[in-house]
N, C-alpha and C positions, 0 to 999 in steps of 0.2 A: 341222611338230608342232601337233595344236591341242590347248590343253592341257584337261583334263577341268574341268568345272563344281561349284561345292561340294555342287550336287544328286545330282550322277553321285556326288561321292563321297562323302557322307555315305549314298546306298542302298548303295552295293557295300561300304559300312564297315557297314552293321546287316546286310548280309547274312553278310557274315564273318564276324562276329560269331556268328550263329546257326549257322552252318558248322561255328565252332570250337566252340560247346556243342552240336552235337547229332550232329557226326560222329567220326570219330576223327582227322579232320586238324587239322595243329597250323599254324594261320594267324596265328600271332602277329605274324610280320614284315610279313606287309600290312596286319596291322590296326595296326599301329604306324608305320606310313608313312598309312594314311587318319589317324589322330588326330593327325599332327604336321602334317595338311595343315589339317586343321580346326580346330584353334586359334589360327590367324591369321583367323577369322571370329570378328565378335561373336555373339552370341544366336544361335549357330547349335543348343544343346542340344534344346532345343522341337522343333526340327525333327526331328533324330534320335531323341527317344523318339517323334513321331510315326510316323517312317518306321519306327524298330525293332518297335511297335505292330501296326503295317500288316504288315511283310514274316511278322514271327512266325505273323499269322494266317493266313497264304497258306502259310507252313510245315507249320501245324498240319491246314490242309485236304489239302494237298497227301499230308503223311504218312497220313491218313485214306485218302487212293485209295491209298497204294501198301501200304500194311497189307491190305486188302480182297484177296482173290486174287479172278483172272480168273474173272468165272462167277458169283462171290460176292454181288457187289452190284448191286440191282436199277437198273436204267436213270435209274429216277424219283431213286433218290437220287445217282448220279452226276451227271443234269441238276444235282440242286442244291447239289452240291458247287462242280459249275464256274458256276451263278451267282453264291452266296458268293464263288469267288474271283473274278470276272470285277467286283465288286460291290466288293471290298478294292482289287483293283488299279487300279479306278477313282479312288478315294480315294487312294492312294500316287501313282498319277501326278498330281494334285491338289496335293497336297502337295509336290511337286518342281517345279511349276510356279510354285508358291508361291514358294519360291526362288529362282527365276529372275528374277521379279519382284523380291522385296525385296534380291537381290545384285546385281540386273544383270549376271548372265552368264550364260551357257549359253542354250541354245535351250528351247523349250518345246513339250513334248509331245504334241502335237495329235493325236489321233485322228480320223480318215475312213476310213468305211464298215471299221471294224474292233467287234467285238462289244464290245468294253468302252469304246465310244464312251458 
């Protein structure tokens, strides 16, 4: 079994926090498990804050797409939102890669022939 790296735990933790806040799902057990794992890493909080900001921005942009009814959003608006999501995701991946280097665990996420490259 491959152990999950701190960058993946932190990313999943922030996404679970957003789901807990923005849906009716009860993710308290999952959040507690991630939180317990993250306690064993020193100075992880700034990374969590940055990942939460990035994932929150992506969540809001995707929500704006979901809120628009099919056919009501102009293609230019959809394209603009997609580009914003791509750019924020690029930043999110950079944060996770920074964590891989800092904690010396896990694998860098390197995009090849990918739109977020």
